TORKOL-4160 file (C-alpha; in steps of 0.2 Angstrom, whole numbers, padded with zeros to 4 digits, m for minus):
267
<pt num="1" X="0169" Y="m0068" Z="0396"/>
<pt num="2" X="0169" Y="m0067" Z="0377"/>
<pt num="3" X="0156" Y="m0078" Z="0369"/>
<pt num="4" X="0162" Y="m0092" Z="0358"/>
<pt num="5" X="0154" Y="m0086" Z="0342"/>
<pt num="6" X="0163" Y="m0069" Z="0344"/>
<pt num="7" X="0179" Y="m0079" Z="0345"/>
<pt num="8" X="0175" Y="m0089" Z="0330"/>
<pt num="9" X="0171" Y="m0073" Z="0320"/>
<pt num="10" X="0188" Y="m0065" Z="0326"/>
<pt num="11" X="0197" Y="m0080" Z="0319"/>
<pt num="12" X="0188" Y="m0081" Z="0302"/>
<pt num="13" X="0188" Y="m0062" Z="0297"/>
<pt num="14" X="0207" Y="m0060" Z="0298"/>
<pt num="15" X="0209" Y="m0076" Z="0287"/>
<pt num="16" X="0197" Y="m0069" Z="0274"/>
<pt num="17" X="0208" Y="m0053" Z="0273"/>
<pt num="18" X="0224" Y="m0063" Z="0272"/>
<pt num="19" X="0234" Y="m0058" Z="0256"/>
<pt num="20" X="0240" Y="m0071" Z="0244"/>
<pt num="21" X="0250" Y="m0068" Z="0227"/>
<pt num="22" X="0246" Y="m0079" Z="0212"/>
<pt num="23" X="0261" Y="m0080" Z="0201"/>
<pt num="24" X="0260" Y="m0086" Z="0183"/>
<pt num="25" X="0277" Y="m0093" Z="0176"/>
<pt num="26" X="0283" Y="m0100" Z="0160"/>
<pt num="27" X="0284" Y="m0118" Z="0163"/>
<pt num="28" X="0301" Y="m0120" Z="0153"/>
<pt num="29" X="0311" Y="m0104" Z="0158"/>
<pt num="30" X="0302" Y="m0101" Z="0175"/>
<pt num="31" X="0301" Y="m0083" Z="0169"/>
<pt num="32" X="0287" Y="m0074" Z="0178"/>
<pt num="33" X="0273" Y="m0069" Z="0166"/>
<pt num="34" X="0262" Y="m0061" Z="0178"/>
<pt num="35" X="0256" Y="m0060" Z="0196"/>
<pt num="36" X="0240" Y="m0056" Z="0205"/>
<pt num="37" X="0236" Y="m0051" Z="0223"/>
<pt num="38" X="0221" Y="m0061" Z="0230"/>
<pt num="39" X="0212" Y="m0064" Z="0246"/>
<pt num="40" X="0199" Y="m0076" Z="0251"/>
<pt num="41" X="0187" Y="m0062" Z="0253"/>
<pt num="42" X="0191" Y="m0055" Z="0235"/>
<pt num="43" X="0188" Y="m0073" Z="0228"/>
<pt num="44" X="0171" Y="m0074" Z="0237"/>
<pt num="45" X="0166" Y="m0057" Z="0231"/>
<pt num="46" X="0171" Y="m0062" Z="0213"/>
<pt num="47" X="0162" Y="m0078" Z="0214"/>
<pt num="48" X="0146" Y="m0070" Z="0220"/>
<pt num="49" X="0147" Y="m0057" Z="0206"/>
<pt num="50" X="0149" Y="m0070" Z="0193"/>
<pt num="51" X="0134" Y="m0079" Z="0200"/>
<pt num="52" X="0123" Y="m0064" Z="0200"/>
<pt num="53" X="0128" Y="m0059" Z="0182"/>
<pt num="54" X="0125" Y="m0077" Z="0176"/>
<pt num="55" X="0107" Y="m0076" Z="0184"/>
<pt num="56" X="0103" Y="m0059" Z="0176"/>
<pt num="57" X="0110" Y="m0065" Z="0159"/>
<pt num="58" X="0099" Y="m0081" Z="0160"/>
<pt num="59" X="0084" Y="m0070" Z="0166"/>
<pt num="60" X="0086" Y="m0058" Z="0151"/>
<pt num="61" X="0087" Y="m0073" Z="0139"/>
<pt num="62" X="0071" Y="m0080" Z="0145"/>
<pt num="63" X="0062" Y="m0063" Z="0146"/>
<pt num="64" X="0067" Y="m0056" Z="0129"/>
<pt num="65" X="0070" Y="m0071" Z="0117"/>
<pt num="66" X="0058" Y="m0085" Z="0110"/>
<pt num="67" X="0065" Y="m0096" Z="0124"/>
<pt num="68" X="0052" Y="m0089" Z="0135"/>
<pt num="69" X="0039" Y="m0099" Z="0124"/>
<pt num="70" X="0046" Y="m0115" Z="0130"/>
<pt num="71" X="0042" Y="m0112" Z="0148"/>
<pt num="72" X="0025" Y="m0117" Z="0156"/>
<pt num="73" X="0013" Y="m0102" Z="0157"/>
<pt num="74" X="0023" Y="m0092" Z="0144"/>
<pt num="75" X="0016" Y="m0099" Z="0128"/>
<pt num="76" X="0007" Y="m0089" Z="0115"/>
<pt num="77" X="m0010" Y="m0084" Z="0120"/>
<pt num="78" X="m0025" Y="m0087" Z="0108"/>
<pt num="79" X="m0025" Y="m0068" Z="0104"/>
<pt num="80" X="m0007" Y="m0067" Z="0099"/>
<pt num="81" X="m0005" Y="m0062" Z="0081"/>
<pt num="82" X="0007" Y="m0075" Z="0076"/>
<pt num="83" X="m0004" Y="m0089" Z="0085"/>
<pt num="84" X="m0019" Y="m0082" Z="0075"/>
<pt num="85" X="m0009" Y="m0082" Z="0059"/>
<pt num="86" X="m0004" Y="m0100" Z="0061"/>
<pt num="87" X="m0021" Y="m0106" Z="0067"/>
<pt num="88" X="m0029" Y="m0098" Z="0052"/>
<pt num="89" X="m0017" Y="m0106" Z="0040"/>
<pt num="90" X="m0019" Y="m0123" Z="0048"/>
<pt num="91" X="m0038" Y="m0121" Z="0047"/>
<pt num="92" X="m0037" Y="m0117" Z="0028"/>
<pt num="93" X="m0025" Y="m0132" Z="0026"/>
<pt num="94" X="m0038" Y="m0143" Z="0035"/>
<pt num="95" X="m0052" Y="m0138" Z="0024"/>
<pt num="96" X="m0042" Y="m0140" Z="0008"/>
<pt num="97" X="m0036" Y="m0158" Z="0014"/>
<pt num="98" X="m0054" Y="m0162" Z="0018"/>
<pt num="99" X="m0060" Y="m0156" Z="0001"/>
<pt num="100" X="m0046" Y="m0165" Z="m0008"/>
<pt num="101" X="m0051" Y="m0181" Z="0001"/>
<pt num="102" X="m0069" Y="m0179" Z="m0004"/>
<pt num="103" X="m0063" Y="m0176" Z="m0022"/>
<pt num="104" X="m0052" Y="m0192" Z="m0022"/>
<pt num="105" X="m0067" Y="m0202" Z="m0015"/>
<pt num="106" X="m0078" Y="m0196" Z="m0029"/>
<pt num="107" X="m0065" Y="m0199" Z="m0042"/>
<pt num="108" X="m0064" Y="m0217" Z="m0036"/>
<pt num="109" X="m0083" Y="m0219" Z="m0037"/>
<pt num="110" X="m0083" Y="m0212" Z="m0054"/>
<pt num="111" X="m0070" Y="m0224" Z="m0060"/>
<pt num="112" X="m0080" Y="m0239" Z="m0053"/>
<pt num="113" X="m0096" Y="m0232" Z="m0059"/>
<pt num="114" X="m0103" Y="m0229" Z="m0042"/>
<pt num="115" X="m0105" Y="m0210" Z="m0043"/>
<pt num="116" X="m0122" Y="m0203" Z="m0043"/>
<pt num="117" X="m0126" Y="m0186" Z="m0050"/>
<pt num="118" X="m0132" Y="m0173" Z="m0038"/>
<pt num="119" X="m0148" Y="m0164" Z="m0043"/>
<pt num="120" X="m0140" Y="m0147" Z="m0040"/>
<pt num="121" X="m0126" Y="m0150" Z="m0053"/>
<pt num="122" X="m0128" Y="m0151" Z="m0072"/>
<pt num="123" X="m0113" Y="m0158" Z="m0082"/>
<pt num="124" X="m0111" Y="m0151" Z="m0099"/>
<pt num="125" X="m0104" Y="m0160" Z="m0114"/>
<pt num="126" X="m0107" Y="m0177" Z="m0122"/>
<pt num="127" X="m0091" Y="m0186" Z="m0117"/>
<pt num="128" X="m0090" Y="m0189" Z="m0098"/>
<pt num="129" X="m0072" Y="m0194" Z="m0099"/>
<pt num="130" X="m0067" Y="m0178" Z="m0108"/>
<pt num="131" X="m0078" Y="m0168" Z="m0096"/>
<pt num="132" X="m0069" Y="m0175" Z="m0081"/>
<pt num="133" X="m0052" Y="m0172" Z="m0088"/>
<pt num="134" X="m0057" Y="m0154" Z="m0091"/>
<pt num="135" X="m0064" Y="m0152" Z="m0074"/>
<pt num="136" X="m0048" Y="m0158" Z="m0066"/>
<pt num="137" X="m0038" Y="m0145" Z="m0076"/>
<pt num="138" X="m0050" Y="m0130" Z="m0075"/>
<pt num="139" X="m0057" Y="m0132" Z="m0057"/>
<pt num="140" X="m0074" Y="m0136" Z="m0064"/>
<pt num="141" X="m0077" Y="m0117" Z="m0066"/>
<pt num="142" X="m0084" Y="m0117" Z="m0084"/>
<pt num="143" X="m0091" Y="m0135" Z="m0084"/>
<pt num="144" X="m0103" Y="m0135" Z="m0070"/>
<pt num="145" X="m0119" Y="m0125" Z="m0068"/>
<pt num="146" X="m0126" Y="m0125" Z="m0050"/>
<pt num="147" X="m0139" Y="m0114" Z="m0042"/>
<pt num="148" X="m0133" Y="m0107" Z="m0025"/>
<pt num="149" X="m0144" Y="m0098" Z="m0013"/>
<pt num="150" X="m0136" Y="m0081" Z="m0010"/>
<pt num="151" X="m0130" Y="m0080" Z="0009"/>
<pt num="152" X="m0135" Y="m0062" Z="0009"/>
<pt num="153" X="m0140" Y="m0048" Z="m0003"/>
<pt num="154" X="m0131" Y="m0032" Z="m0004"/>
<pt num="155" X="m0117" Y="m0022" Z="m0012"/>
<pt num="156" X="m0100" Y="m0030" Z="m0017"/>
<pt num="157" X="m0087" Y="m0019" Z="m0009"/>
<pt num="158" X="m0072" Y="m0031" Z="m0011"/>
<pt num="159" X="m0071" Y="m0044" Z="m0025"/>
<pt num="160" X="m0062" Y="m0060" Z="m0027"/>
<pt num="161" X="m0043" Y="m0057" Z="m0029"/>
<pt num="162" X="m0033" Y="m0073" Z="m0026"/>
<pt num="163" X="m0017" Y="m0064" Z="m0031"/>
<pt num="164" X="m0019" Y="m0053" Z="m0015"/>
<pt num="165" X="m0024" Y="m0068" Z="m0004"/>
<pt num="166" X="m0042" Y="m0062" Z="m0005"/>
<pt num="167" X="m0051" Y="m0079" Z="m0008"/>
<pt num="168" X="m0069" Y="m0072" Z="m0007"/>
<pt num="169" X="m0080" Y="m0057" Z="m0009"/>
<pt num="170" X="m0086" Y="m0044" Z="0004"/>
<pt num="171" X="m0105" Y="m0040" Z="0004"/>
<pt num="172" X="m0111" Y="m0024" Z="0012"/>
<pt num="173" X="m0128" Y="m0027" Z="0019"/>
<pt num="174" X="m0138" Y="m0021" Z="0034"/>
<pt num="175" X="m0133" Y="m0026" Z="0051"/>
<pt num="176" X="m0141" Y="m0041" Z="0060"/>
<pt num="177" X="m0146" Y="m0048" Z="0043"/>
<pt num="178" X="m0148" Y="m0067" Z="0043"/>
<pt num="179" X="m0134" Y="m0077" Z="0034"/>
<pt num="180" X="m0142" Y="m0091" Z="0024"/>
<pt num="181" X="m0134" Y="m0108" Z="0019"/>
<pt num="182" X="m0132" Y="m0108" Z="m0001"/>
<pt num="183" X="m0133" Y="m0127" Z="m0001"/>
<pt num="184" X="m0137" Y="m0142" Z="0010"/>
<pt num="185" X="m0122" Y="m0147" Z="0020"/>
<pt num="186" X="m0114" Y="m0149" Z="0037"/>
<pt num="187" X="m0105" Y="m0137" Z="0048"/>
<pt num="188" X="m0086" Y="m0142" Z="0050"/>
<pt num="189" X="m0079" Y="m0126" Z="0058"/>
<pt num="190" X="m0087" Y="m0113" Z="0070"/>
<pt num="191" X="m0075" Y="m0102" Z="0080"/>
<pt num="192" X="m0070" Y="m0084" Z="0084"/>
<pt num="193" X="m0053" Y="m0076" Z="0082"/>
<pt num="194" X="m0048" Y="m0058" Z="0082"/>
<pt num="195" X="m0044" Y="m0057" Z="0064"/>
<pt num="196" X="m0060" Y="m0064" Z="0055"/>
<pt num="197" X="m0072" Y="m0063" Z="0070"/>
<pt num="198" X="m0086" Y="m0076" Z="0071"/>
<pt num="199" X="m0082" Y="m0088" Z="0057"/>
<pt num="200" X="m0092" Y="m0103" Z="0051"/>
<pt num="201" X="m0087" Y="m0116" Z="0038"/>
<pt num="202" X="m0099" Y="m0128" Z="0029"/>
<pt num="203" X="m0094" Y="m0144" Z="0020"/>
<pt num="204" X="m0107" Y="m0147" Z="0005"/>
<pt num="205" X="m0108" Y="m0162" Z="m0007"/>
<pt num="206" X="m0096" Y="m0164" Z="m0022"/>
<pt num="207" X="m0081" Y="m0156" Z="m0012"/>
<pt num="208" X="m0089" Y="m0139" Z="m0010"/>
<pt num="209" X="m0084" Y="m0129" Z="0005"/>
<pt num="210" X="m0091" Y="m0112" Z="0010"/>
<pt num="211" X="m0084" Y="m0100" Z="0023"/>
<pt num="212" X="m0093" Y="m0085" Z="0032"/>
<pt num="213" X="m0083" Y="m0072" Z="0042"/>
<pt num="214" X="m0086" Y="m0056" Z="0052"/>
<pt num="215" X="m0103" Y="m0062" Z="0059"/>
<pt num="216" X="m0110" Y="m0054" Z="0075"/>
<pt num="217" X="m0116" Y="m0072" Z="0080"/>
<pt num="218" X="m0116" Y="m0090" Z="0074"/>
<pt num="219" X="m0133" Y="m0099" Z="0074"/>
<pt num="220" X="m0125" Y="m0116" Z="0070"/>
<pt num="221" X="m0112" Y="m0127" Z="0079"/>
<pt num="222" X="m0100" Y="m0140" Z="0072"/>
<pt num="223" X="m0109" Y="m0155" Z="0067"/>
<pt num="224" X="m0125" Y="m0147" Z="0063"/>
<pt num="225" X="m0134" Y="m0152" Z="0047"/>
<pt num="226" X="m0141" Y="m0137" Z="0037"/>
<pt num="227" X="m0152" Y="m0136" Z="0022"/>
<pt num="228" X="m0151" Y="m0123" Z="0008"/>
<pt num="229" X="m0159" Y="m0107" Z="0014"/>
<pt num="230" X="m0157" Y="m0111" Z="0033"/>
<pt num="231" X="m0151" Y="m0096" Z="0044"/>
<pt num="232" X="m0133" Y="m0100" Z="0050"/>
<pt num="233" X="m0127" Y="m0083" Z="0056"/>
<pt num="234" X="m0130" Y="m0065" Z="0059"/>
<pt num="235" X="m0121" Y="m0052" Z="0049"/>
<pt num="236" X="m0110" Y="m0041" Z="0060"/>
<pt num="237" X="m0094" Y="m0032" Z="0061"/>
<pt num="238" X="m0082" Y="m0043" Z="0071"/>
<pt num="239" X="m0064" Y="m0046" Z="0068"/>
<pt num="240" X="m0050" Y="m0033" Z="0064"/>
<pt num="241" X="m0052" Y="m0036" Z="0045"/>
<pt num="242" X="m0070" Y="m0031" Z="0045"/>
<pt num="243" X="m0074" Y="m0014" Z="0038"/>
<pt num="244" X="m0093" Y="m0010" Z="0042"/>
<pt num="245" X="m0108" Y="m0021" Z="0043"/>
<pt num="246" X="m0103" Y="m0034" Z="0029"/>
<pt num="247" X="m0100" Y="m0053" Z="0026"/>
<pt num="248" X="m0085" Y="m0060" Z="0019"/>
<pt num="249" X="m0090" Y="m0076" Z="0009"/>
<pt num="250" X="m0078" Y="m0089" Z="0002"/>
<pt num="251" X="m0083" Y="m0103" Z="m0011"/>
<pt num="252" X="m0071" Y="m0118" Z="m0012"/>
<pt num="253" X="m0072" Y="m0133" Z="m0024"/>
<pt num="254" X="m0060" Y="m0147" Z="m0020"/>
<pt num="255" X="m0047" Y="m0136" Z="m0012"/>
<pt num="256" X="m0048" Y="m0123" Z="m0026"/>
<pt num="257" X="m0055" Y="m0106" Z="m0022"/>
<pt num="258" X="m0069" Y="m0100" Z="m0034"/>
<pt num="259" X="m0076" Y="m0083" Z="m0038"/>
<pt num="260" X="m0093" Y="m0083" Z="m0030"/>
<pt num="261" X="m0099" Y="m0069" Z="m0042"/>
<pt num="262" X="m0098" Y="m0083" Z="m0056"/>
<pt num="263" X="m0111" Y="m0093" Z="m0046"/>
<pt num="264" X="m0122" Y="m0082" Z="m0035"/>
<pt num="265" X="m0132" Y="m0066" Z="m0038"/>
<pt num="266" X="m0130" Y="m0056" Z="m0023"/>
<pt num="267" X="m0142" Y="m0042" Z="m0029"/>
């Protein structure tokens, strides 16, 4: 006795192989434009092929285009070059915004007569109003004389060249030398990335921000208060931009980069 399942298969298989003709005709003249021989099996295979091709196409789009970044688990890693570039840019913008806000606050105090002169700053000139306007135009470069403790002493191997996006100086010194804070301040950034290595940023009074890169170790954390001369980091050779045992040092005033060589004697 033949099982029922075998009987069903014998009925279905011939139907899958049945031939049909699809005729395409002109609706007005009834002229035959074309015809195609089809079978349910051919249609089934065609449908499966289209599904597989669609799946492979979708997989290729996800794997080889930026759409992959939209899926959970496929975002940029912290070491991705584009991620690091954006992160560094955002950090620079944050420091500039913070410095600009401090500048605005100090400006308001100056207008209302509440400003107090910091003992580390000496304003030249007899007319305060004239001095203030000149400071706004010239970034206070030639109007303020301030004593800064050198973070390290050594040989300058890369000078301040803002046209080439080099907003500081590189000082070659002995490995494991302590990096010192040039002024009193508060640590606002302490992090590591593959480009600048162990990086520290300090906010000082009067809108001054200093930044230290390539350190082998950081001795301070975000929120720590520091005094001029305090050890804040150890010189090293971390980060892809580092070339030997050196410190990259930046000096910013109210969002504007300044040449540290105009204010600090590194020898």
